[in-house]
Every structure is written in C-alpha cells, then in structure tokens.
C-alpha angles and dihedrals in degrees: 000000000000118000137167121243129185116232117200117224140180104278111265095021097087095108090049093050092049092052091046091050093048093048094044092049087058098041093046093045095241100134088119094057104033110048111168138010114201139183109192108227139167131200118228133181115238132178114230122214092275093058096255121141114236136175116242124189111221122197108228092205109029115202091021135099122187119224124192106211137177113248123192101191084300129039107261107258095222096055092043089051093048095052096042092051094050111122114266092015111126096187142281123304109246095031119111091200127240092098098305116149117246123245114247125232111263114254093240091051094048092045089055089051096048091045091052088053090050091243094122131016126216112249113252109254116232088212118113134178110281094030116136110232139179116227103232100187145019131042093321097049114152097023120127113227144171121239113238097180141356122215106191092178093063097026097238138125130203113221136178107247120189108237119169094344096308131094108246121191108239130182116227136173112261089238091059093066136057127200116245 
C-alpha cells in the first residue's frame, strides 16, 4: 500500500535531499517502492526595498521532505534504509530511532496538503441546501436529516439532527451522509 512519510533534513537542504532521493531511487532500481518525493512550496508575491514586486517561493514545512513509499504490511527494509542513509537526511518523523518504523501521514492530512498545492482537487459534492440525507456513520448514524448548509472548502455539511424532540444544527463530514 502506498503511504506518505515525512523525512527530516538539515534545514536549507530540502532540495538537495529531494534530488539525491530521486537519483538514488533510479540508480538503486527502487521506482516500484518509492514513488514520489515532494517539497510542499507556495509562491508568494513580495515587494523589495525598491518597491518592485517579486515572486518568492516559501517552503510550507522547512526541514521536511515528503516521500510516497510502498508498504507491504511493514515498510520494506531496503527502501527505508536507502531513504534514511541519503546524505543530509536526519531520519523519519514519527520514528524514535533504533530500527522502529515511522508513522505514515494520514490520508486526510496528506490530501489537504496535496489539495493546497493544486496536485489534487476535492471532488465536487452533489449535496445542496434543502436535500434530505441519511447519516451513515458516527453517533447519529441512521437518522434522516435536512441539509441547512454545505461548505465544500472544508468538506462539511450542516444538518438538522433531532435531539430530545428539537431540531439541532450539527456539522458533519460530507462523507458521513448520503443523499436520499
């Protein structure tokens, strides 16, 4: 299974680590285990001392490089060793050292980062205000509700849930409801 991991580096060496990892994955024939190497960056417009507008690239997570790797129950030892022993890499975030396996980034968290970078887009929801929906997971599973509002950006809907005989507006994840 493909999972994203965060590699810690010396600050300022993220680009060189990315280049080295990409070069090593090819030279060591590991393209089937290491898929992507990513440095989340954003371009902002700044004004210099002379009043000129310039584009500046900011790293969203200085000192970190994201690596998408294949995991078969446990991370492949060869891939883990290759990434860990790349020059300027200090380790994996979520690993306490001593051979312990690092903790992968959650899919939700990684999807938010990839969405912010424009690498993926959130699918447009078909839900609209006034739609009748059934809550399919969580504490209110099985309840039929009406949508009061939809926030595509955050991926939430506000529905009226019947609690103690009165309709109470409640925010739920879009994935927790289905249209009926």
